Structure formats: C-alpha cells, structure tokens
C-alpha positions as CSV (number, residue, x, y, z in Angstrom):
1,G,-17.7,-19.0,40.9
2,I,-14.7,-17.3,39.2
3,Y,-12.5,-18.2,42.2
4,C,-13.6,-21.9,42.0
5,M,-13.0,-21.9,38.2
6,R,-9.7,-20.1,38.0
7,V,-8.0,-20.5,41.3
8,S,-9.1,-23.7,43.1
9,T,-10.0,-25.4,39.8
10,D,-13.1,-26.8,41.5
11,Y,-15.1,-26.9,38.3
12,D,-18.0,-28.8,39.7
13,R,-18.5,-26.2,42.4
14,A,-18.0,-23.4,39.9
15,L,-20.8,-25.0,37.8
16,E,-23.1,-25.2,40.8
17,I,-22.5,-21.5,41.5
18,F,-23.0,-20.3,37.9
19,K,-26.0,-22.4,37.3
20,S,-27.6,-21.0,40.5
21,V,-26.8,-17.5,39.1
22,E,-28.3,-18.5,35.8
23,K,-31.6,-19.5,37.5
24,A,-31.7,-16.3,39.5
25,R,-30.7,-14.1,36.6
26,P,-31.6,-15.8,33.3
27,N,-30.6,-12.7,31.3
28,R,-26.9,-13.2,32.0
29,P,-24.8,-14.7,29.2
30,A,-23.5,-18.2,29.6
31,T,-19.9,-17.4,28.9
32,F,-18.6,-18.6,32.2
33,L,-20.4,-21.9,31.8
34,G,-18.7,-22.3,28.4
35,D,-15.3,-21.6,30.1
36,I,-16.0,-24.2,32.8
37,Y,-17.1,-26.9,30.4
38,R,-14.0,-26.2,28.2
39,R,-11.7,-26.6,31.2
40,K,-13.5,-29.9,32.1
41,G,-12.9,-31.1,28.5
42,D,-16.6,-31.2,27.7
43,W,-16.4,-29.5,24.3
44,K,-20.0,-30.1,23.3
45,E,-21.4,-28.3,26.4
46,S,-18.7,-25.7,26.1
47,I,-19.8,-24.8,22.6
48,V,-23.5,-24.9,23.5
49,N,-22.9,-22.4,26.2
50,Y,-20.7,-20.1,24.1
51,E,-23.4,-20.2,21.4
52,N,-26.0,-19.3,24.0
53,A,-23.9,-16.4,25.1
54,F,-23.6,-15.3,21.6
55,K,-27.3,-15.6,21.0
56,F,-27.9,-13.5,24.2
57,N,-25.5,-10.8,22.8
58,P,-25.0,-11.2,19.0
59,R,-22.8,-8.1,19.1
60,S,-20.2,-9.7,21.4
61,A,-17.0,-10.1,19.5
62,S,-15.6,-11.9,22.6
63,A,-18.3,-14.6,22.5
64,A,-17.7,-15.1,18.7
65,H,-14.0,-15.3,19.3
66,M,-14.4,-17.9,22.1
67,L,-16.5,-20.0,19.6
68,G,-13.7,-19.6,17.1
69,R,-11.2,-20.9,19.6
70,A,-13.4,-23.8,20.8
71,Y,-14.0,-25.0,17.2
72,A,-10.2,-24.8,16.5
73,W,-9.5,-26.9,19.7
74,I,-11.7,-29.7,18.4
75,G,-10.3,-29.6,14.9
76,R,-13.4,-27.9,13.2
77,Y,-11.3,-25.3,11.4
78,D,-14.0,-24.3,9.0
79,K,-16.3,-23.4,11.8
80,S,-13.4,-21.8,13.7
81,E,-12.6,-19.5,10.8
82,E,-16.3,-18.7,10.4
83,W,-16.5,-17.6,14.1
84,F,-13.2,-15.7,14.0
85,D,-14.5,-13.9,10.9
86,R,-17.7,-13.1,12.7
87,A,-15.8,-11.7,15.7
88,L,-13.8,-9.5,13.3
89,S,-17.0,-8.3,11.6
90,I,-18.1,-7.0,15.0
91,N,-14.6,-5.7,16.0
92,P,-12.2,-5.5,13.1
93,D,-9.3,-4.7,15.5
94,L,-9.7,-7.8,17.6
95,Y,-6.1,-9.0,17.7
96,Y,-6.9,-12.4,19.1
97,S,-9.2,-13.4,16.3
98,R,-6.7,-12.1,13.7
99,L,-4.1,-14.3,15.4
100,G,-6.5,-17.2,15.5
101,I,-7.0,-16.9,11.7
102,A,-3.3,-16.7,11.2
103,R,-2.8,-20.0,13.0
104,L,-5.5,-21.9,11.1
105,P,-3.5,-22.6,7.9
106,I,-0.9,-24.4,10.0
107,L,-3.4,-26.3,12.2
108,S,-5.7,-27.3,9.3
109,R,-3.3,-28.0,6.5
110,G,0.3,-27.5,7.7
111,D,0.5,-24.5,5.4
112,T,3.3,-22.4,6.8
113,K,3.4,-20.1,3.7
114,Q,-0.2,-18.8,4.2
115,A,0.4,-18.6,8.0
116,R,3.5,-16.5,7.3
117,I,1.5,-14.1,5.1
118,L,-1.1,-13.7,7.8
119,L,1.4,-13.3,10.6
120,E,3.1,-10.5,8.6
121,A,-0.1,-8.5,8.8
122,L,-0.3,-8.6,12.6
123,P,1.1,-5.9,14.8
124,Q,4.0,-6.7,17.1
125,H,2.7,-8.4,20.2
126,V,4.1,-11.0,22.6
127,L,1.9,-13.6,21.0
128,T,2.8,-12.6,17.4
129,D,6.4,-13.0,18.3
130,Y,5.7,-16.4,20.0
131,N,3.9,-17.6,16.8
132,W,6.8,-16.5,14.7
133,Y,8.9,-18.7,17.0
134,L,6.6,-21.6,16.4
135,L,6.4,-21.0,12.6
136,C,10.2,-20.7,12.2
137,M,10.7,-23.8,14.2
138,L,8.3,-25.7,12.0
139,E,10.0,-24.4,8.9
140,R,13.4,-24.9,10.4
141,S,14.2,-21.3,9.6
142,Y,16.7,-21.1,12.4
143,Q,18.7,-18.1,11.3
144,E,15.6,-16.1,10.7
145,L,14.3,-17.1,14.1
146,L,17.6,-16.1,15.9
147,E,17.2,-12.7,14.3
148,R,13.6,-12.4,15.3
149,L,14.3,-13.4,18.9
150,A,17.2,-10.9,19.1
151,S,14.9,-8.1,17.9
152,S,11.9,-9.0,20.0
153,P,11.4,-6.5,22.8
154,Y,9.9,-9.3,25.1
155,D,11.9,-11.1,27.7
156,S,9.4,-14.0,27.6
157,F,6.4,-15.4,25.7
158,F,3.4,-16.0,27.8
159,E,-0.4,-16.4,28.0
160,A,-2.6,-17.9,30.6
161,Q,-1.5,-21.4,29.7
162,F,2.2,-21.0,29.1
163,Y,5.4,-19.1,30.0
164,I,8.6,-19.4,27.9
165,P,11.6,-17.2,28.8
166,K,13.3,-15.8,25.7
167,D,16.6,-17.5,26.9
168,L,14.9,-20.9,26.7
169,A,13.6,-20.0,23.2
170,F,17.1,-19.2,22.1
171,A,18.5,-22.4,23.7
172,S,15.9,-24.5,21.8
173,V,17.1,-22.9,18.5
174,Y,20.8,-23.5,19.3
175,Y,20.0,-27.1,20.2
176,Q,18.4,-27.6,16.8
177,I,21.4,-26.2,15.0
178,K,23.7,-28.3,17.2
179,D,25.5,-25.2,18.7
180,L,25.7,-26.7,22.2
181,P,28.0,-24.1,23.7
182,K,25.6,-21.3,22.8
183,M,22.7,-23.4,24.0
184,K,24.2,-23.6,27.4
185,T,24.8,-19.9,27.8
C-alpha cells in the first residue's frame, strides 16, 4: 500500500489495500487513508480519516499535526492553528507544528511581521532557512536575504515536495535586485 501510494502513485490501488487492512485490523489508525485522500485532492475524506486516526490515538502529535496541515491547505487557518496547538500540547518540541504556526500569519493575513517573530523563535533547520527565504522575498528584504543565504549551512532547501539548490535561491535574489552578472554566476 505504501509502495502504491508513494512510489507508483496508484492511489486507487493503495486505497484498496489499506481498506482491506482496515477490515482485517480495525484497530489500526487511518493515517494512511488520510494521506491517500490528500494526495487525490479529496480534502473532506482526508480530514475525516486524519480525525479518525486522532480519535484512535488522541496522544498522537503526528495525527494532530497532519490535521493542522490539512486545514491550512484548505484555508481553514483557525482550525489549522487549533490542531497545531493540540499537537504542541502533546509534544511541545514538535518542530513541524511550530513551523506551521509560524507560517499561518502569512497565509491567513499576509502578516509578515508576526511571521518574522515566530520564525525567530525556531531553531536553525533547513525548513526554517527556507521559510526565511520566502519571508524575505515577500518583504523584499533582499540584503537581509543575501546575508541569511550566505550564513545558511545548507546547500539546498528541500522537503518531500520540493528541492531548491542554494545557488538558485541566490540567483532569484540577484534577479530581483537586477544584478544580472551575479545572477548568472
């Protein structure tokens, strides 16, 4: 099922497999079903399955976090923050929920000042540095961004859905400030 979901992206087959597992073992959380429906773009079913997974294990910071992400993806930022907060009440050190909360001011209100305050409180991490890149680009704080990129220990910014080499990030800043010779190097 995981192979069908993540590798061959045969979501219908993955659903068949996980639903048969669910019938045989009803005491398993529905997290993978939530993931599959999310990948299919069926947000309602995705959230239903993540909520079922959380009901199955109400001490799962991961399930609460996934609900926070799912609600953010559909623009329900109030619910997103509620679930990220719940994840952090279970595991106060859960970096990804802290990052999710730091992104909500931008997503919900375009509030870069509040996002900046929340990002400052996060530890150095490849995704923290990537979100600084996004925030500085939104604010057009290009000099600050060049300094942050230069001091970042990461050669690229990446997660499961994206990969951005640091050289490309530098080039995008130089393009914005119209320094085409540096952009090309």
